[in-house]
N, C-alpha and C positions, 0 to 999 in steps of 0.2 A: 650744105650744112646738114649734118646728121640730126634726125629728129629725136627729141628727148622722149624716152618711154615713160608713160604714166600708168599707174595702177589705180583703178577705182575700187574702193572697198565698200560694199554695201552690207546691210544686215539690220535686223530689227532691233528695237530698244533692248539693251542689255545682252545682246548676243556675244559681245566680246570684241568689238572692233577696236576700241581704244587699247585694250590689252595686246591685241595682235600688233597694232602699229607701234606701241612701245617696244615690243620684242624686235620688230624689224629695224627700228632706229638703233636699238642697243647692239644689233648685230649687222650694222651697215657695211662693215668690211672696208672702211675707207671711202665709200661712195658718198658724194654730196647729195643728200636727199632733201628735197623740199616737200613740205607737208601742207595741204589745204584741208581745213576742218570745217564742216558745215554743222553748226549747232542750231537745233530747233528749240528756241526758248528765248526768254528775255535776257538771260545772263549766260554768257559762255562759260563752260566748265572744262570740257575735255582738253582744250588748248592749254589751260593752266596746268592740268595734270601732266601732259606730255612735256611741257617745258621744264618740269621738275625731274626729268629722267637722267640728268647728269651725264649726258653724252654729247660730244661735239656735233653729232648729226642732229641734235635737238636745238641747235642755236636759235635764239629768238627770231633772228632775221629770216630763218628758213621755214617758219611756221606762220601761216596766214589763216585767220579765222573769219568765216563768212557767217555772221550772226544775225542776218536780217531775213531769216526764213529759209524755206526749203531751197536747196541749191538748184534743183531743176526748175524752179519758178523764178529764179533771179539770174538766169544765165547771162542775159545781155547786160544787166546793170552791174553785176559783181564778178561773175566767173570769168567772162571774156577779158576784162581789164587785168585781173590778177594773173591769168595764164600768159597774157601778152607780156606783162612785166617780168615774169619768171624766164621766159624765152630770151629776153633782152639782158638778163643779168650777165655779169662778167666777174668770175667764171659762172657758166651756166650749171644748173643742177645736173647730176648724172641720172637722177630718177625723180619722179614726182609721185607722191602718194596722195590720194584724195579720199578722205573719209566723208561719206555722205551721212546725213541724218537718217535715223531709222524710218522716217516718213517720206523719204525722197524716192521718186521713181528713177531708176537708173537710165532708162532709154533716152529721155530728153537730154540728160547730161552727156551721154556718149555721143549723141548726134551733134552736140555743140563742138566736138573736135573737128567737124567738117567745116566750121566757119573759117574763112580765109586767114583771119588773124591768128588762128591756132594751128590749122592743118599743116602749114609749112614748117612749123617748129616742133610739134608734139604729136605722138601717136598713142593710142590706148593699147598698152602692152597687154592688159588683161583686166577683166572684171571679176573680182573675188567676192563671193557672197558668204558671209559668216552666219551660220545657222545655230541657234540655241538648242542643243540636243535634248536637255530635260524638258524644255517647253514643247518641243515637237512630240516628245514621248507622251506628254499630257494632252495632245490633240490641239495645241494652241498654234495659230499662225500656220496651219497645215496647207500643203499644196493641193490637197484633195478637197474640192468644194463640197462634195457629198458628205464627207465626214464633218466638215465645219457646220453644215446645215443640220446634221443630226445632233451635234452637241448643242447647237442653238435651240433646237426644238425641245431638247431634254431639260433645258434650264428654264424653269417657270418664272425665275426672277429677271430674266434677260428681256428688256423691252426696247432695245435699239438694234439697228442694223450696223454692223461693223465692217469696214473695208480692210481690216488687217490682213485677212487671207489673200486679198487681191494684191496688196503690196508685196507680200511674201512671194506670190506667184511671179510677179514682175521681176523681183530680184533673182529668182531661180532661172527664169527664161533668159535673162541678160547675161548670166554668169559664164565665165570660161572655166571656173573651178569653184567648187563649194567646199568650205571648211566646216565640217560638222564639229562644233566646239563644245567643250565641257563634257566630253565623253567619259571622263573620269568619274562623273556622277551617276553613270548608268552601268548596267552589267553588259557583258559581251553580246548577249542575245538581243538586247534592246538596241545596241549600236548597230548591229548587223541589219536589223529590221528597218531602222531609219535610213541606213545607207541604201538599202534596196528601194525604199519608198522614194527617196530623192533621186536616185539614179533613173527611175522610171519617168521622172518629170523633166529631165534635162535633155539638151541636144546631144546627138551622137558625138562622142569624143570628150565630153565634159566629165571630169572626174570628181567624185565625192571623197574627200580626205578627212578621216577622223583625227581630231586633235584635242588636246587638253590645255586649258589656260592660254590658248593662243600660241602655243609653242610649236612653231613649224620652221623648218630650214628655209631661209629666205630664197635660196635658189630654186625652190619648188614653185613659188608663186611670182617671183620677179624674173623677167626674161622670157615670158610666154610667147611674145611676138604675135599676139592675136590680131592686131590692127582692127579692133572691134568696131571702130567707126565706119569701116568698109563692109560690115557684115550685119547691118541692122535689120535687113529683111528677115533674117533668121532669129531675131530676138524681139518679137512683137510684145507689146504691153497688153494688159488686160483690156484697157480702153480701146486700143487699136483693133483688137480682135472683135470688139463690140461695135466698132465704127465710131468711137468717140475720140476726139482729138485732145480735149482738155481735161484737167483734173483740179481738184482743190483739196484743202485740208480742213474743211468746215467741221469734220467729225472730231477734230482734235482741239484742245486748248492747252495753253501752258502759261504759267505765271511764276514769279519769284517770291519767296518768303524770306524776310529778314528776321533773324532771331536774336541779334546781339550776341553777347558772350553767354555761353551755356555752362551751367553749373556741373551737370552730371551726364557723362557720355552714355551710360547704360539706360538712364531714364529717357534721354532724347531718342535713342534708337528704338526703345519700346513704344514710345508715343508715335514714332514714325511707322512702326510695324502695324499698330492699331489703325492709324489713319489710312494706310495703304489698303487694309482689309475693309474698313468701314465705308470708304468713299470710292473704291474701285480705281485707285490711282494706278496708272500704267508704269510710271517711273518717277523717281525723285533722285536728285543728285546735287552735290554742291560741296561747300567748304564750311567748316565749323571752327569757331574759336572757343576753346575750352579754358575756363578759368584755371590759372595755375600751370598751364601747359605752354611751353615755348614754341611748340610745333603746330602746324595747321592740320586739322583732321579732314580727310576726304571721306565723303559719304556717298555710296552708290546703292540704290534700292530698285529692284525689279520684282514685282509680285511679292512673294514671301521671302525672297533672298535679299538680305541687307548686308553690305560689306562696309567696313570703315578702317582707315589706316592713316597714320601720320606721314605726310609726304615731304615736308620741308619746314624749317623754322620760319616764323614770321619775320619779314624783312624790317630793318630799322625804319621807323616812320610809317610803316604800313598799318592801315586801320585794322584792328582786330575785330572783324565783323563776321557773322555767320549768315550764309545765304544758301537756300535750297531752291532749285528749279523743279517744279512739279509739272508733269505731263499726264493728261488724261483725256477721256472722251468728252465730247460736247455735253454740257450739263453739269460738269464737275463743279461743285459748290466751293468757290475759292474762299469765301468767308469761313465756312465750316471747317475746311482743311486747316486754315490758319489758326483757328481757335483750338483745333485738336492738337496741333503741334506746340501751342503756347501754354497748354495747361500745366 
């Protein structure tokens, strides 16, 4: 039995993984694509967005959401059974896409493909890291630890140690290709500098590809034939290099905020913008029910960038409720954030 190729897509919060996957599904070219989404938070969001893409490759039965925490921490409990079920489907998928949460280490996930239940039926065709070009240009989540430490020392208001740069390093080390996304927001010199910076951090043969809005020809990233599960010695994680076997996500918290029906879209987005700045929120995302509007509003916020759009009409009998998932560093005041958004 020929093994099903699987592509693991990593990237930090807001890098554009969901946009990339939507693009791949909309240009599936007749391939049966199964999608596994790992949502870090109390309420899954990205799966709902992707199911609204109006393409037969996005059929609900082909999308599986693992919403019980980081995928690399729940391999045995959730990931293995899901992959086993996909292999046993008739007809089987032609390709499997796996979107990790922005907080997941890719190395433990790729190693899971060596489990007997998976190895006979699936191979890791490639690990794709999606990097946020504007964020990197600002010195955030950089692969250069010295630059991260310099920025930390220069910020007199920063009073915590953040592992974000370690997560980014791990994604880069594990990647077979890096997509430098949102390059349309930078000038040519900035893009070239970032490509050189990333190219200096990757293994020989790994390409850095500049893209905008996740728009990339599917044949460029699907069909790499990397068999990454057989090459893990060349993809060490930060903790492995330091001799540490385990990791946790104690530095992060996430919670859901229910807002009911919202009167004014602009006022909500402005309150969200202020809350992001005042409380140091890393990311907020969710769905909003606007009074007088028949369609559901999607909200995605990362740092100062906030996007919103109507994705589909509310279904008959569906509760018109608003819910946002907020992700931040440990110590984020949930009560204060909720009060900021409810003003």
